[in-house]
C-alpha positions in Angstrom: 69.2 54.6 -104.6 66.3 55.9 -102.6 65.9 54.4 -99.1 62.4 53.8 -97.8 61.2 55.5 -94.6 61.5 52.2 -92.8 65.1 51.8 -93.8 65.8 55.4 -92.9 64.4 54.7 -89.5 66.4 51.5 -89.1 69.7 53.1 -90.3 69.1 56.2 -88.3 68.5 54.2 -85.1 71.6 52.1 -86.0 73.9 55.1 -86.3 72.3 56.9 -83.4 72.4 54.0 -81.1 75.9 52.9 -82.2 77.2 56.5 -81.7 75.4 56.7 -78.4 76.8 53.3 -77.4 80.3 54.3 -78.2 80.0 57.7 -76.4 78.3 56.0 -73.5 81.0 53.4 -73.3 83.8 56.0 -73.0 81.8 58.2 -70.7 80.6 55.3 -68.5 84.1 53.9 -68.2 85.5 57.3 -67.1 82.6 58.1 -64.9 82.6 54.8 -63.2 86.4 54.9 -62.7 86.2 58.5 -61.3 83.2 57.7 -59.1 84.4 54.4 -57.6 87.9 55.6 -57.1 86.5 58.8 -55.7 84.6 56.8 -53.1 87.8 55.0 -52.1 89.6 58.4 -51.8 86.7 59.8 -49.7 86.8 56.9 -47.4 90.6 57.0 -47.1 90.4 60.8 -46.4 87.9 60.2 -43.6 90.0 57.4 -42.1 93.3 59.3 -42.4 91.8 62.3 -40.6 90.4 60.1 -37.9 93.7 58.2 -37.4 95.7 61.5 -37.4 93.6 62.9 -34.6 93.8 59.5 -32.7 97.6 59.5 -32.9 97.8 63.1 -31.8 95.4 63.1 -28.9 95.8 59.6 -27.5 99.4 60.4 -26.3 100.7 57.1 -27.7 104.4 56.4 -27.4 106.4 55.5 -30.5 106.7 51.8 -29.6 103.0 51.6 -29.1 102.1 53.0 -32.5 102.9 49.9 -34.6 100.4 47.6 -32.8 97.7 50.2 -33.2 98.4 50.5 -36.9 98.2 46.7 -37.4 94.9 46.5 -35.5 93.4 49.5 -37.3 94.6 48.3 -40.7 93.0 44.9 -40.2 89.7 46.6 -39.1 89.7 49.0 -42.0 91.0 46.7 -44.7 93.7 49.2 -45.6 97.5 49.3 -45.3 98.7 51.9 -42.8 102.2 53.1 -42.7 103.7 55.8 -40.3 106.9 57.6 -41.4 108.9 59.9 -39.3 110.1 63.3 -40.4 113.2 61.8 -41.9 111.3 59.2 -44.0 112.0 56.2 -41.8 109.1 53.8 -41.3 108.2 53.5 -37.6 105.0 51.4 -38.1 103.3 49.4 -40.8 100.1 47.4 -40.6 101.2 44.6 -43.0 104.9 44.3 -42.1 106.0 42.4 -39.0 107.4 44.7 -36.3 110.8 43.0 -36.4 111.2 43.8 -40.1 110.2 47.4 -39.9 113.7 48.7 -39.3 114.8 46.9 -42.5 112.2 48.7 -44.7 113.3 51.2 -47.3 113.2 54.9 -46.5 109.9 56.3 -47.7 110.9 59.9 -47.8 111.2 59.8 -51.6 107.7 58.4 -52.3 105.6 60.9 -54.3 102.8 61.1 -51.8 105.2 61.4 -48.8 107.1 64.2 -50.4 103.9 66.1 -51.1 102.7 65.6 -47.5 106.0 66.9 -46.1 105.7 70.0 -48.3 102.0 70.8 -48.0 100.7 68.5 -45.3 98.8 66.2 -47.7 99.6 64.1 -50.7 98.2 61.3 -52.8 99.4 59.1 -55.6 97.8 56.6 -58.0 100.3 54.1 -59.4 101.2 50.4 -59.9 103.2 49.1 -56.9 106.7 48.2 -57.8 106.7 45.5 -55.1 103.3 43.7 -55.7 102.7 44.8 -59.3 99.1 45.8 -58.3 97.3 49.1 -59.1 97.3 51.0 -55.8 96.0 54.3 -54.4 98.2 56.0 -51.8 97.2 58.9 -49.5 99.6 60.6 -47.0 99.0 63.3 -44.5 101.2 65.0 -42.0 100.2 64.1 -38.4 101.3 65.6 -35.1 102.5 63.1 -32.5 103.0 63.5 -28.8 105.9 65.5 -27.5 105.7 68.0 -30.3 106.9 65.4 -32.9 105.4 64.9 -36.3 105.3 62.3 -39.0 103.6 61.2 -42.2 100.7 58.8 -42.0 100.2 56.9 -45.3 97.2 54.8 -46.3 97.2 52.5 -49.3 94.4 50.6 -51.0 94.3 48.1 -53.8 92.1 49.0 -56.8 91.8 45.5 -58.1 88.3 45.1 -56.7 87.3 48.5 -58.2 88.5 47.5 -61.6 86.6 44.2 -61.4 83.4 46.1 -60.4 83.8 48.5 -63.3 84.3 45.6 -65.7 81.2 43.8 -64.4 79.0 46.9 -64.7 80.3 47.7 -68.2 79.6 44.1 -69.3 76.0 44.3 -68.1 75.7 47.7 -69.8 77.0 46.4 -73.1 74.8 43.3 -73.0 71.7 45.4 -72.3 72.6 47.9 -75.1 73.1 45.1 -77.6 69.7 43.5 -76.7 68.0 46.9 -77.0 69.7 47.5 -80.3 68.3 44.3 -81.8 64.9 44.9 -80.4 64.8 48.4 -81.8 65.7 47.1 -85.3 63.0 44.5 -85.2 60.3 46.7 -83.7 61.0 49.7 -85.9 60.1 47.8 -89.1 56.7 46.9 -87.8 55.7 49.8 -85.6 57.1 52.8 -87.6 54.3 53.3 -90.0 51.6 52.1 -87.6 52.2 54.5 -84.8 53.8 57.5 -86.5 50.7 59.4 -87.6 48.5 58.9 -84.4 51.5 59.8 -82.3 52.1 63.0 -84.2 48.4 63.9 -83.8 48.5 63.3 -80.1 51.8 65.2 -79.8 50.3 68.2 -81.4 47.3 67.9 -79.2 49.4 67.7 -76.0 51.5 70.7 -77.1 48.3 72.7 -77.6 47.1 71.6 -74.1 50.5 72.7 -72.6 49.9 76.1 -74.2 46.5 76.3 -72.6 44.4 75.6 -75.7 42.0 72.7 -75.0 39.9 73.0 -78.2 41.9 70.6 -80.5 40.4 67.1 -80.8 41.6 63.9 -82.6 39.0 63.0 -85.2 40.2 59.6 -86.3 41.4 56.8 -84.0 43.1 53.5 -84.9 41.3 50.5 -83.5 43.9 49.6 -80.9 45.4 50.9 -77.7 46.7 54.0 -79.4 43.2 54.7 -80.5 42.0 54.3 -76.9 44.8 56.6 -75.7 43.6 59.2 -78.2 40.0 58.9 -77.0 41.2 59.2 -73.4 43.2 62.3 -74.3 40.2 63.9 -75.9 38.1 63.2 -72.8 41.0 64.4 -70.6 41.3 67.7 -72.6 37.6 68.3 -72.2 37.6 67.6 -68.5 40.7 69.6 -68.0 39.2 72.6 -69.8 36.1 72.4 -67.6 38.1 71.9 -64.4 40.6 74.7 -65.1 37.9 77.1 -65.9 36.1 76.3 -62.7 39.3 76.4 -60.7 40.2 79.8 -62.2 36.9 81.2 -61.2 37.1 79.8 -57.6 40.8 80.9 -57.3 39.8 84.4 -58.4 37.0 84.5 -55.8 39.3 83.1 -53.0 42.0 85.6 -53.9 39.6 88.5 -53.7 38.3 87.3 -50.4 41.8 86.6 -49.1 43.1 90.0 -50.1 40.0 91.8 -48.9 40.0 90.3 -45.3 40.6 92.7 -42.5 42.2 89.9 -40.5 45.8 89.1 -41.2 46.3 85.5 -42.5 49.6 83.6 -42.4 50.0 80.1 -43.9 53.0 78.0 -42.6 54.2 74.8 -44.2 55.2 71.6 -42.3 58.8 72.9 -42.1 57.7 75.9 -40.2 58.3 78.3 -43.1 55.8 81.1 -44.1 54.5 80.3 -47.6 51.6 82.8 -47.9 50.3 86.0 -46.2 47.6 88.4 -47.2 47.6 92.2 -47.6 46.3 92.8 -44.1 49.1 90.8 -42.6 51.6 92.8 -44.5 50.0 96.0 -43.2 50.2 94.7 -39.7 54.0 94.0 -40.1 55.3 96.3 -42.8 58.8 96.2 -41.4 59.3 92.6 -42.5 60.5 92.3 -46.2 60.4 89.2 -48.3 58.4 87.4 -45.6 57.8 84.2 -47.6 60.3 81.5 -46.7 61.1 82.9 -43.2 60.0 81.5 -39.9 57.0 83.0 -38.0 59.3 84.6 -35.4 60.8 86.8 -38.0 57.4 88.4 -38.6 55.7 88.1 -35.3 58.1 88.6 -32.5 56.1 86.8 -29.9 56.9 83.4 -28.4 53.3 82.5 -27.6 52.2 82.4 -31.2 55.4 80.6 -32.3 54.8 77.9 -29.7 51.1 77.6 -30.8 52.3 77.2 -34.5 54.8 74.6 -33.4 52.1 72.7 -31.5 49.7 73.0 -34.5 52.4 71.6 -36.8 52.7 68.7 -34.4 49.0 67.9 -35.0 47.3 69.5 -32.0 44.0 71.2 -32.3 42.9 74.8 -32.6 44.6 77.5 -30.5 43.0 80.8 -29.5 45.3 83.3 -27.8 45.9 86.9 -27.3 49.3 88.3 -28.1 51.1 91.6 -27.8 53.8 92.7 -30.3 55.9 95.7 -31.1 57.9 98.1 -29.0 56.6 98.0 -25.4 53.8 95.7 -26.6 52.2 98.5 -28.5 49.9 96.3 -30.7 47.5 93.6 -29.6 46.1 90.7 -31.7 43.5 88.0 -31.1 45.2 85.0 -32.8 43.6 81.8 -34.0 46.0 79.0 -35.1 44.6 75.8 -36.7 46.4 72.8 -38.3 46.2 72.5 -42.1 45.4 68.9 -42.9 45.6 67.1 -46.2 44.2 63.6 -46.3 44.4 63.5 -42.5 48.0 64.5 -42.4 49.2 67.7 -40.9 50.8 69.7 -43.7 51.2 73.0 -42.0 49.0 75.5 -40.2 47.0 78.7 -40.7 47.2 81.7 -38.3 44.5 84.3 -38.4 45.2 87.6 -36.6 42.5 90.1 -35.6 43.8 93.5 -34.6 42.3 94.4 -31.2 44.7 97.2 -30.4 41.9 99.8 -30.4 39.7 97.6 -28.2 42.5 97.2 -25.7 43.2 100.9 -25.7 39.6 101.6 -25.1 39.5 99.1 -22.3 42.5 100.7 -20.7 41.0 104.2 -21.2 37.8 103.0 -19.5 39.7 101.6 -16.6 41.8 104.7 -16.2 38.7 106.9 -16.6 36.9 105.0 -13.8 39.9 105.2 -11.6 40.4 109.0 -12.2 36.7 109.7 -11.8 36.7 107.9 -8.5 39.7 109.8 -7.3 38.5 113.2 -8.5 35.1 112.7 -6.8 36.5 111.2 -3.6 38.8 114.1 -3.0 36.2 116.9 -2.8 33.7 114.7 -1.0 36.3 113.8 1.6 37.1 117.5 2.1 33.4 118.4 2.3 32.7 115.6 4.8 35.7 116.5 7.0 34.9 120.2 7.1 31.2 119.5 7.7 32.0 117.2 10.7 34.4 119.9 12.1 31.7 122.5 11.5 29.2 120.6 13.6 31.7 120.5 16.5 32.4 124.3 16.5 30.8 126.4 19.2 27.7 128.2 18.1 29.2 131.7 18.7 32.3 131.0 16.5 30.8 132.5 13.3 34.2 133.5 11.8 35.5 129.9 11.8 32.1 128.6 10.5 32.3 131.1 7.6 35.8 129.9 6.7 34.7 126.3 6.8 31.6 127.0 4.8 33.8 128.8 2.2 35.9 125.6 1.8 32.8 123.5 1.6 31.3 125.7 -1.1 34.6 125.8 -3.0 34.8 122.0 -3.2 31.1 121.7 -3.9 31.6 124.0 -6.8 34.5 121.9 -8.0 32.5 118.8 -7.7 29.6 120.5 -9.6 32.0 121.5 -12.3 33.4 118.0 -12.5 29.9 116.5 -12.9 29.0 119.1 -15.5 32.1 118.3 -17.5 31.5 114.6 -17.2 27.9 115.0 -18.4 29.1 117.2 -21.3 31.7 114.5 -22.4 29.1 111.8 -22.0 26.6 113.7 -24.2 29.3 114.2 -26.8 30.4 110.5 -26.7 26.8 109.3 -27.0 26.0 111.7 -29.9 23.3 113.5 -27.9 24.6 117.0 -28.5 23.0 118.7 -31.5 25.3 121.0 -33.4 23.9 123.7 -35.6 26.6 124.0 -38.2 26.8 127.4 -39.8 29.2 129.9 -41.4 30.6 132.1 -38.6 32.8 135.2 -38.6 35.6 134.9 -36.1 34.6 138.3 -34.8 31.3 136.8 -33.5 33.3 134.2 -31.5 36.0 136.5 -30.1 33.9 139.6 -29.5 32.7 138.5 -26.0 35.8 136.5 -25.1 37.8 139.4 -23.9 34.9 140.8 -21.9 34.2 137.4 -20.3 37.7 137.1 -19.0 38.4 140.8 -18.3 38.4 140.4 -14.5 40.6 137.3 -14.6 43.1 139.1 -16.9 43.2 142.2 -14.8 43.7 140.2 -11.6 46.9 138.7 -13.0 47.9 141.8 -15.0 47.8 139.8 -18.2 47.4 141.2 -21.7 45.3 139.4 -24.4 45.7 140.6 -28.0 44.1 139.5 -31.2 45.9 139.5 -34.6 44.9 142.1 -37.0 42.2 140.9 -39.5 41.3 137.8 -37.5 37.7 138.9 -37.2 37.3 138.9 -40.9 38.0 135.2 -41.2 35.2 132.8 -41.4 34.8 129.1 -40.3 32.1 126.5 -40.6 30.9 125.2 -37.2 28.5 125.3 -34.3 28.6 128.6 -32.5 28.0 127.2 -29.0 30.6 124.4 -29.1 33.2 126.7 -30.8 32.6 129.3 -28.1 33.1 126.6 -25.4 36.3 125.5 -27.2 37.9 128.9 -27.2 36.7 129.7 -23.6 38.4 126.6 -22.3 41.6 127.3 -24.1 41.7 131.0 -23.0 40.8 129.9 -19.5 43.7 127.5 -19.5 46.1 130.1 -20.8 45.1 132.5 -18.0 45.5 129.8 -15.3 49.0 128.7 -16.3 50.4 132.1 -17.3 52.2 133.9 -14.5 51.7 137.5 -13.4 52.3 140.1 -16.1 52.3 137.5 -19.0 50.8 137.8 -22.4 48.2 135.9 -24.4 47.9 136.2 -28.1 45.0 134.9 -30.3 46.0 134.5 -34.0 45.0 132.7 -37.1 46.3 131.6 -40.5 44.4 130.3 -43.5 44.8 128.2 -46.6 42.3 127.0 -49.2 40.3 124.7 -46.9 41.2 125.5 -43.3 41.5 128.3 -40.7 44.2 127.6 -38.1 43.3 129.5 -34.9 46.1 129.7 -32.3 46.0 130.6 -28.6 49.5 131.4 -27.5 50.7 132.2 -24.0 53.9 133.0 -22.1 53.1 130.5 -19.4 54.9 127.7 -17.7 54.9 125.5 -20.8 54.3 121.7 -21.1 57.1 119.1 -21.2 57.5 117.4 -24.6 56.7 114.0 -23.2 53.3 115.2 -22.0 52.2 117.0 -25.2 50.6 114.0 -26.8 48.6 113.3 -23.6 47.3 116.7 -22.5 44.0 116.0 -24.3 43.4 112.8 -22.4 40.7 112.8 -19.7 42.0 113.7 -16.3 45.6 114.0 -17.5 47.4 116.8 -15.8 51.0 117.7 -16.2 51.1 119.1 -12.6 48.2 117.5 -10.7 48.4 119.5 -7.5 48.8 122.9 -9.3 45.9 122.0 -11.5 43.6 121.3 -8.6 44.7 124.5 -6.8 43.7 126.4 -9.9 40.3 124.8 -9.9 40.8 122.6 -13.0 38.8 119.3 -13.4 41.2 117.7 -15.8 38.5 117.5 -18.5 38.7 120.9 -20.1 41.1 119.9 -22.9 39.3 116.6 -23.4 36.1 118.5 -24.0 38.0 120.8 -26.4 39.3 117.8 -28.4 35.9 116.1 -28.7 34.1 119.3 -29.7 36.8 120.2 -32.3 36.5 116.7 -33.8 32.7 117.0 -33.8 33.0 120.3 -35.8 35.2 118.5 -38.3 38.5 120.1 -37.2 41.8 119.1 -35.6 43.5 120.3 -32.4 47.1 120.0 -31.3 49.6 121.7 -29.0 53.2 123.0 -29.2 55.2 124.1 -26.2 58.5 124.8 -24.6 59.0 124.6 -20.8 59.4 128.0 -19.3 58.6 129.8 -22.6 54.9 129.1 -23.1 52.4 127.0 -25.0 50.5 127.4 -28.3 47.3 125.5 -29.0 46.2 125.1 -32.6 42.5 124.6 -33.6 42.1 123.9 -37.3 38.5 124.5 -38.5 37.0 124.1 -42.0 36.2 127.1 -44.0 32.5 127.7 -44.8 31.0 126.4 -48.0 29.3 129.7 -48.7 30.1 133.3 -47.9 29.9 134.0 -44.1 27.1 136.3 -42.8 27.8 139.5 -40.9 28.8 139.3 -37.3 25.3 140.2 -36.2 23.8 137.2 -38.2 25.2 134.1 -36.6 23.0 131.5 -38.2 22.4 132.6 -41.7 22.8 129.2 -43.3 22.4 126.4 -40.7 23.1 122.7 -40.9 22.0 120.6 -37.9 23.8 117.5 -36.9 24.2 115.4 -33.8 27.4 114.3 -32.1 
């Protein structure tokens, strides 16, 4: 006998629902029993912990325990029994105090035995006295005067069983009604709704896969048909909206990732949910930043307080923060609340790195302070000696000559300082024209030894050049390179003691020529090496002034080397000497002979 589809649906639902009902009955009964009894156990566990602490810390004497148990048992709706270490009952919430000594020894009860062994015990059984299903829980408690006993709580499960029966009855009634309704409705709705639903199901699956092209061609003239039309319209609008959102998301992602400002988005719980690439570059030491608090990334309390205030709904915050070791980095931070439908749902922090600006500001302040100091010192000396000179007797020509020599010395120093300042200013403002050309090193060093011959002889210094150095070629401006090496050699002569040595060497690779000026002078402490190229920075200020230095020579060297496309750095050991490195680019073409300095010239401004 072949069953119709309708009968198959009816019988299938009958067997399925019957099986489900049977399984649900067993599961529900066990689940409800476990859940409801578990709640009673949880409550009893909480109460027994509380009562155990109360008995231990309240310093209650043994005669005073029974009244407390009766009062607490009445308040809690539980039976409370306290048994001493030998199993004798010393208090019970439901037994009159006069009858307690007549009660049976409880040491043999299952839960009491377990509590004596392990400190805790429980039992679920029918009471031999009342015939009721009971839940017992016992726990060892410590009493005053170093005594201990067993506190037992018992609760009747009659109400729990009644509640389970009532819930199951309702469940069975609802299931029976649903079963009848399913049988009736299946006959009428099966054929009517099967095909349209299958079509819509297929369409929804395609949409879930991201394909919005499928459409329903035929609709029944009822609500299902209206649903099909609505789904068609929805699919079309979803396709249009998602394409638009994808385009906008792509644009926003590109903008977000390309921003030079660091951006951090924080949710309403104060957790970082999104940062851009610039933010990660600012704080590379923080890994897996999403989900952490702002303080984990930006160790600055000002911005964390601003974020906390923004999360509280306050308006925009603009602040300047310093982070890193010794506040080595500075940021201009802007924190704004993120609102959705008028509600604060987080905040956005935008960080602009102003470290370079801050350093430039500090350099400007230091520069002005140093210039003022360097100019004031010789001017004060000149003024003082000039005033003294005016007061000398006309016939004291020897004293006048000495005073005038001092005035001339400081005037020369002031003139050198102004000249160096003008040179640096011209370099900084790109007003110095460089005629870039291929140069033989011989053309640069040929006159260097002659220029400083007198200074070398006066201190009995030797200056040597590495063999073959004159055959090397560099690409740069002759005048500025000459000034660079003159300053470095002049420095070496000033800070090398009597009888010392100065060596000029060079090494080369495919792109660079590394020129070194090495001396056996006093050396530079390691902590000062990174700062010797700063303006007016002196390792030994008094010694430098005595030697006639302006404090700008190495700053000029650095700026001119950079202008020539090179690099400069120093190495030194105190008491052993110093080595200054000047790395210059090789020429693009073969260098001219030493007599032809500007064979191929390229003019630029710095």
